[in-house]
N, C-alpha and C positions, 0 to 999 in steps of 0.2 A: 320193345316195340309196342306193347300194350299201353304203356304209360305215356310215351313221348311220340308215338307214331303219328298221331293226328296233327300235333304241333309242327313236326318236321315236314309233313306233307303240305300244310298250309304255308309254311315258310318258302318251300320250293315253288309253289304256285304263285306266290307274291313276287318271287324273283323273276318269273317269266314276264310279268307286267312292268318291271322296273328296268329290264335290260333295254338300253336304247337301240333303236334301229338305225344303223350307220348308213351314211350316204356314199361311202367309198365303195369301190368295186369289190373289195375283199369281203364286205358284208352287205352287199346290195340287197339281198333278199332276207335279211334278218336271220342269218344262219345261226348265230349264237343264241338268239331267243328260242329257236327251235331246239337247240341242244339242251338248254335248261328245261324246256317243257318235256322233252323225251326222258331226261333224268328224273324229273318229278313223276312222270307216268310209270316209269320202271320201278321207282320206290313204292308207289302205290300198289303195283302188282305184287311185289315182294311182301308187302305188309298184309295183303289179302291172303296170300298163301300161308304166311306164318299163323294168322289168326283163324284159319279154317281148320275144322276137325275132319278127319277122314270119313266119318259117318255122313257128313253133308254132301259129299261128292256124288253127283247123280250117276252112279254106276251100280248096277245090281248083280246079284248072283245069277247064274244061268237059270233059265225058266224051269228046267227039270230038277234043279237042286232044292228049290224052295228057300225057306228062311232058316239059316243055321244059327247055332248059338254063337259061334265065332266066325269071323270072316275067313274064307278059304284062301289058299295060296294064289289061286287064279284071280280071286276078287282083289287081293292086295296088289297083284301085278297089274290088273286092269285099272285100278285107282291111280297107281303110280304113272302108268302110261298116259292116262287121261290128263292128269295134272301137268305132266311135262308138255303134252301137246297143246293144252289150253294156255299154259304160260308162254309157250313159243309163239302161239297165234297172237296173243295180246302184246308180247314184246315186239313182234313185227309191226303191229299197228302203232306202237309207240314211236318207232324210228322210221316208219315208211315215208313220212314227209321229209325227214332229214336225208334219207337215201335219194329221194327224188330231187331234192335241192342240190345235192352233191353231183348227181348225174347231169342236171341242167347246167351247172357251173362248168363242168368239165367238157361236155360234148354237145350241148344244145338241147332244144325242146324235143326233137324226134328221138334222140337216144334216151331222154328221160321217160317218154311215153313207153319205149320199149322195155325199160327197166320196170316201169309200173306194171306192165303186162306180166312179166316174170313174177313179180311179188304177188299179184292177184292169183296166179296159178298155184304158187306155194300155199297161199292162204286157203284156196279152195281144197287142196289136198288135205290140209290139217282139219278143215271143217268136215270133210267127208269121214276122216278117221274118227273125229269126236262124235259124229252122228251115229256111227256104228257102235261106239262104246256106250252111249247113253240109252236109257230104256224108252225114250220118246220116239214117236213115229215121224217127227220132223226135228230139224236142227234148233236147239235152244242155246243161245249164246251165253257165254260166261258173264257178259255185261248185264244181261237180263236177270241172271241168277243173283248177281251181286246187288242189283237194284231192288229185287224182291226180298232178299235175305242178306242185308249188310252184315259182314262178319263182326263189326264192332257192336252192333245191336244184339247179336246173339250172346256175346259176353255179358251185356247189361241184363238181358232176360234171365240168364243163368244166375247171376248174382241176386236178382230180384226174387226169383223162385227159391233160392237158397235161404234168403232172409225171411221169406214168408214161411217156409217150413220150420225154421228155427223159432219164429214167433208163435207158430201154431203149436209146436211141441211145448213151449213154455206156458201157453195159456190153457193147454188141455187139462192139467190137474185142477186148476182153479174152476174150470167149467164143469168138470166131472163131479166135484164135491160141492153139493148145494149147501147153502148156509142153514144152520139149525133153526133159525127164526123164520125160515121160508114157510113151514107148515103150521106155525102158530097163528091163531086168529088175532085180528087187530081190535083193541079195546079203546073206545073213545074216552078222552079225559073228562069231558064235561057230561056226556049222557050216560057213559058206562056201557053202551051197547057194543057187542062184539060182532065182527064181520069175519067171515071165513077168508082164508088166504086164496088169492087167485092162482090158478094153475098156469104154467107156462104155455103160451100159445105159439103155434107154428107161424112163421112169417106169412103175411098175406101176399096175394098176387100183385098188390100195388107196390110192393117193395122193389127197389131197383135191382135189376138182374146184373150179374157179373158179366163183363164182356166175354165173347167167345175167344178162347185161347187160339193162337195161331197154330197151324198144323206143325207137327214135329219135323225137324230138319233131318230126316233119315231117308235113305234111298229105298228101303223096303216098302213095297207097294206102289212105286212109281209106274212100273210096267203094268200093273193091274188097273190103276186109276187113270192112266193117260188116255188121250184121244186115240181111238182105233185107226188103223191105217186105211186110207181110201185112195182111189185113183186121183181125186181132186187135190188131195194133199200132195201127192207125188208131182202133179203138174205144177202146183204152187211152188214147190221146192226147186224144181228145174228152172222155172222162170226167175225166182229170186236169186239163186246162186249164179245163174248165167248173166245176169244184168251187168255186173262190173266188166266182164270180158267183152260183151257186146258193146257197151258204152265206150270202152277203150278202143275197140276196133274201129268204131265210127269216128271217134276223135282223130285217130291216126290217119284215116282216109279223108275226112272232111274238115278237120281243124277244130280247135277248141271252141270256136264261136258258132258251131253248126247247130241250127235249130232242130234239124232232124235227129241228131244225137241226143239233144236235151229232151225232146218229146218221147223218143223211144225209151230212154232210161226211166222217165217218169211213169210211162204206161206200164212197163214191166214191173216196177215197184208197186204201183197201185193195184194192178191185176193180181199179182202173187199174194199180196197182203190181204186183199179182199177174199180170194178163194180160201186162204188159210183160216181167216176169222170166221167164215161161214161154216167150217167143218169142226170147230172146237166142241168136243163132247166129252170132256174129262169129268171125273167124279166131283160134284160140288164140294167146296170146303176142304179140299185135299191139297197136299203139297204139289201134286201134279197139275192141278187146276191153277194154282198160284203161279207156278213157273211158266206154264204155257201161256197164260194171259199176259205175263210180263214180257215174254218174247214177242207176242203179237203187238203189244203196245210199243216195244222198242222198234219194230219194223215200221209201224205207223209214224212214229216220231222221226224216223230217218228220212221220210219223204219230204220233210221241210227243208232238207239240204238242197233241194232243187231250186229254191228261191235264190240261193247265193252262188249258183253255178252260172257260168257264161253260157248263152248270151243274155239271160234274163237279168242277171245282176248288172251287166254293163248297161242295159237299156233302162232299168227301173231304179236300182239302188246304189249304183256307184257314186253318182253326183251327190245325193243326200249324205252318204257316208263320208265323202270327202269334205263336205260342208260341216258335218258334225265334228270331224277330226280337227278342222281349222278352229272351230269354236272352243273345243276342249283344250287346245294348246294355249289359248289366251287366258285360261282360268288358273290362278296359282294353285299349287298343291295337286290339283287334278291333272295338270299337264305332266306330272311325274309318271303317270300310268299310261303306257302306250297301248291301250286296248284296241281302239279303232284303227290306229296306225299299223299295228301288228296284223290285224285282220286284213287290211287292204294289201299288205305286202304278201301275205300267204294265200290270198284268194285265187290267184291264177294257177296255182299248182293243183294237180288232179286230186291227190289224196287229201287235201285240205277240205274238200267239199264232197268227196265220193260217198261217205257214209258206209263204207265197207269194212 
C-alpha cells in the first residue's frame, strides 16, 4: 500500500473520467461512472487508514488521567471506535450519490429525497459520536485532518528525519575532533611573517534560520491547546449541522429549484462559519491550532457549492457548461475525458452539490 497505493488511486480516478455516459435508459444518469468513483474513494479511505498511526488519532486520555507512558485500555477502545465511526461516515459519503441515483431510478425524485434525509440523519448521528470522542469543542472533520496532515507526507517526514539523524551521527566525530593544524600559526612564504590562527566564530544573525518544524502529530495536549467552549461556538455548531436537514425539508416541500431553499442553506452556512471563525482561540503553532484552522477553511470552501446548486446553476452556469462540453467533444484526445459531461449529468442530484 505504501509503494503502489498512490498509483492505484490515480488509476481509479482516471477510470472515472474515461467511463462513457450512456444515453440508454439503463445508464441514463451515469450510474457506472459513479460506481467507479465510489470504488476509488473507498480505496482512498482504506489507504488512509492503513498509513495512519494510532498516535495521530485525535482522541485523548480522560482529563483526570493526564499523560500516561502507555495508552490505557480505555484509550485504545476509544481510538478503535473513533476510527470505525470516521470510516463509516466517509464510506457513506463515498456511496451516497450512488444510493440516491438508485432510489431515483427505482421510485422517482420524491423517494430519492426521502432516502437522502435518512442518510443525512445517519451522518449526523456519526458526527455527534465523533464530536464527543475528540478533544475539540467543535466538530473537526476527518477530511480537514487529512488535508492538514496527509498520511503519505508523514511517512516522508519520518524518512527525512531518520536520514538527518543518521547523517548527524556520522558527522559528529569529525566535527568533535579538530584538526591538529587548526591551532598552529600561519607563516607567509615570501615575508616570513606569522599570523595567529582564527578561533571559530558563532554563526551570525544574518545566517539563514531553519524553518519551524511542524507540530508533532500526537493527541496529547489537544484538549489543553484547543479553543475553549463558548455559547457562540455552540450556536455555530447547531446552525452548521442542521443546515442539510433544513435544506432537504425545504426542497421536499418547495422543489429543487426553490430560491428560498437555496438562500436559507447559504445563509446558514455563512452564519455558522463566520461565528466559528470569530471564536478561534487555540494555542498558536500547536497541532490543535492547525487542525481547527483546517476545519474552518474546509467549511468556508464548502460554501462555493452553492454556485452549482439549482436554481443558480440553471440560471447562470448551465448554458456555458453545455457550450464548453460541446466544444470539448470536438477536440481529439480531450473528448475521451467526460469531465464536463459527467458533471452535467450528476448536478441535479442532491448529494452531488450538498457539501455535507
